[in-house]
Phi, psi and omega in degrees: 000356176086172182287144177273125184290147171265153176282119182302145183300322184292345180247014183305131181249352177235137180220132174054045178267130177208116173198165179240144173251113189265150175299143177077008181220165181248128171249132179245149175237128181225150181172168180288166177303131179088008180279348177107012185299308184290334179300324180297317177299316180298326179288322179297320182270003178064035166286336169225157168249152179284151173281327177214156183082178186218155173242125183248138171236123186052038175080002181245133178301132184301336180290348178270351177272150163291131185305324180294316180294321178301313184288341174293335180282347193244135169256103187253129177238110181283169180296318178256106182291140175242128177248153179263149176293145182143235179233171174300319179298318178304316182292322178294326180288347170291338175275322179212110187302322184256028181298135176277165178299321179298318178296321179292319178296320180294316180297321179291324178295316178298320181278009179060037180250358186294328178296321178295320180291318181294330182276355182253137178299329183274346179058233179292346179267008177301138183287144175239122179281170180308127180066010178069032185294344178266010177242151176286168180301317180292323178293318177300317182294319180293324177290323177296323178290317179299325179296324177284319182298321185293340180283338187050059184283167175288328183228128172258133173235117177249105184267090182054039188279350184257000186294334180274358183261148174287163188300323181293314179295319177306310182296317180296317181296315181292329177292319178292323181295322181302324179281349187261325194288340177057237183262018175287157174270138181239127176241118179248121174258126188209164171245346180266125176301319184299333179288331190239002188294340178264006178293145179295328181222130177238128177255124181258123180250145171215119180052044174079011179235150174282122179247358177189146177209132182155190177275178184303309183300317180297316183290328177295338180266334193239344190242104180303322180297317178294318177301319180294320178296316181297314182297326180288343182248010184271147170244117184070239184247002183229149174289129181286130185258000000 
């Protein structure tokens, strides 16, 4: 597969970052565009290696893993969902090759895609065109999430994966997901406060540095950057959920 590139020092986008994502809990990362949020996901999956410092998964440096084996542990949903031509079922089987119909139905229900399947004569056999061009942005994102859920990975990484969803669907999906992930570790990268305000731990980034870490209430009291993000997204006196 070739050498994994390191991020050159002169282009380093993260500095002095240190936090843990624990099993059975949700850690969220929030910050403005260019703050380094997605870079953290890329480092966990070894799309890049660090120039200094280390990233550990289950207590082992990610550089000690075979990249393919490492990524089998992770259910990754990128900001821009990519679908394969075929059917909904075909796409779900990219997440789990031997997935049963029951498992596919369950994953779609968690991802709030069950309504689309029920409304189609073809159900799980509904056709998906190349890159999912016959699906809306929200539908593509939900199918991409279902594809990750069906794998039951050790680590879920949602890289701004809820941005294409309306607030109501976002909230329903996260509630269903909370009951599904069990003791997996969940990392949510987001720009919407409403998506991450119930996370056990929120990491606030600014220009590649951690400027706040804690839960929503703590950060609202102690972190000006988080306060500014929240205020810009508020309606009246509360963040809209």
